[in-house]
VOPASE-739552 format. One record per residue: x negated, y negated, z negated of N, C-alpha, C in turn; residue in three letters. Coordinates in steps of 0.2 Angstrom, whole numbers, plus 5000, padded with zeros to 4 digits. Last residue first. Example, Ala and Ser with C-alpha at 12.3 -4.5 7.8 and 13.67 -1.06 7.14 Angstrom:
BEGIN
493650114965493250054964493650004961SER;493450284961493850224961493450164961ALA;
This chain:
BEGIN
524049874959524149824954523549784952SER;523849964969524049894971524149844966ALA;523550084965522950044966523149974968SER;524750154964524450124958523850074959PRO;525950174973525350144975525050114969PHE;527050234967526750264973526150244975TYR;527250134957527250214955526950254961ALA;527350024963526750034959526650104957LEU;528650034969528050034973527350044970ALA;529350034957529350094962528750094966THR;529149904953528949954949528950024953ALA;529649834964528949824963528749884958ALA;531049864963530649884969529849884968LEU;531249804950531349874951530949904957PRO;531049664955530649694950530649774950ASP;532049614963531349634966530949674961LEU;533049564955533149614960532549644963HIS;532349474948532649524944532849584949ILE;531849384957531349424954531749484950HIS;533049324961532749364966532249414963ALA;533349254950533749304951533449354957GLN;532249164950532349204945532749264946ARG;532649094962532049134962532049184956ILE;533849034957533849084963533249124963LEU;533448954947533849014945533949064951PRO;532548864955532248914950532748964948ASN;533148774963532948834966532748884961LEU;533248664955533848694957533748764960LEU;532248574952532248634948532948674950GLY;531848474960532448464955532548524950LEU;530948534968530748484964531248464958GLY;531848614975531348644971531048594966TRP;532648524982532948564977532448604973LEU;531548464989531948424985532348464980ALA;531148564997530648534993531048494987LEU;532348595005532048645000531548614995LEU;532448475012532948495007532748545002ILE;531248475019531348415014531948435009ILE;531448585027530848585022530948535017GLU;532548555034532648605030532048605025ALA;532048445042532648435037532648485032GLY;531048505049530848455044531448445039VAL;531848595056531348625052531148575046LEU;532648505064532948555060532448575054PHE;531648445071532048405067532448455062HIS;531048555078530648525073531148475069MET;532148585087531948635082531548605076THR;532048475095532648485091532548535085GLY;530848485101530948425097531548445092ALA;530948615108530448595103530648545098PHE;531748645119532048635112531548625106PRO;531248475124531748525121531648595123GLN;530248345122530248415125530748455121LYS;529948225116530548235120530648305123ARG;528848245109529348205106530048215110THR;527548295112528148345112528748305109LYS;526748165105526648225109527248275107HIS;526248045099526748045104526648105109ARG;525548035088525148035094525648045100ILE;526548025078525947975078525547975085LEU;527448125081527648055081527048005082ARG;526648235079527048225085527248155086SER;526248225066525748225071526148205078ALA;527448245059527048175058526548175064THR;527848375063528248315065527848245064PHE;526748445057526948445064527248385067THR;526948405043526348395047526448395054GLY;528248465041528148385040527448365044ILE;528048595043528548555048528348485047ALA;527348695037526948645040527348595044GLY;527848815033527848755028527448695031GLY;528048905043527748925037527548875032LEU;528648835053529048875049528748895043MET;527448775058528048725056528448765051ALA;526848885063526548845058527048805054TRP;527748915073527648965068527348925062ARG;527648805082528248815078528148865072LEU;526348835087526548765083527148775079LEU;526548955093526048945087526248885083THR;527548925102527748975097527248975091ALA;526848845111527348815107527548865101GLU;525048885112525748895113526248865109PRO;523948765117524148805111524848815112ILE;523148765133523548735128523748785122ARG;521648745142522148795139522548765133TRP;521548575149521248635146521848685144ALA;521848445153522048505157521748565155GLY;521648345144521048365148521248425153THR;522948325138522648265142522048295146GLU;523048445132523548425137523248375142ALA;522048445123522048495128522548475134ARG;522548345114521948335118521848385124ARG;523748405110523748345114523148335118LYS;523148515103523548525109523648465113ASP;522448445093522148485098522548505104VAL;523548395086523048355089522648385094LEU;524248515082524548465087524048415090MET;523248565073523448605079523848555084LEU;523348465063522748475067522848515074ILE;524548495058524448425060523848435065PHE;524448625054524948615059524748545062ALA;523448615044523348655049523848635055ILE;524148525035523548505038523348545044LEU;525248605031525348545035524748515038ASN;524548715025524948725031525148665035ALA;523948645014523548685019523948695026ALA;525048605007524548555009524148585015ILE;525748725004526048675009525548625011LEU;524748784996524948815003525248765007TRP;524748704985524148714989524248734996TYR;526048724981525848654983525248664987LEU;525948854977526448834983526248764985VAL;525048844967524848884973525348864979TYR;525648774957525048744961524948784967PRO;527448774958526848804956526248774960THR;528548654953528248684959527548714956MET;
């Protein structure tokens, strides 16, 4: 796993964890809440484990459906993807995607040379 992906996952999980803490606090005080779509978006961007962990630690949104069901799915998917990546099983798929995307990148650079 490249360091940048690892840094992103750490940041996404930390942000997702903090967002859950803030939403719980706001729920307790009756303040404006963080939309579920925002919480789920951060979970989908790699912060599923952070969202799920915060949910369990502070007992927030553990029974709310479809949020809880979606979180179970996202955590499972994230764990599977991390395991496959850690075992090196995603590398051939990533390499194959690069082969298909390289001609597109070359075409884009021909039209937008300042992007390189």
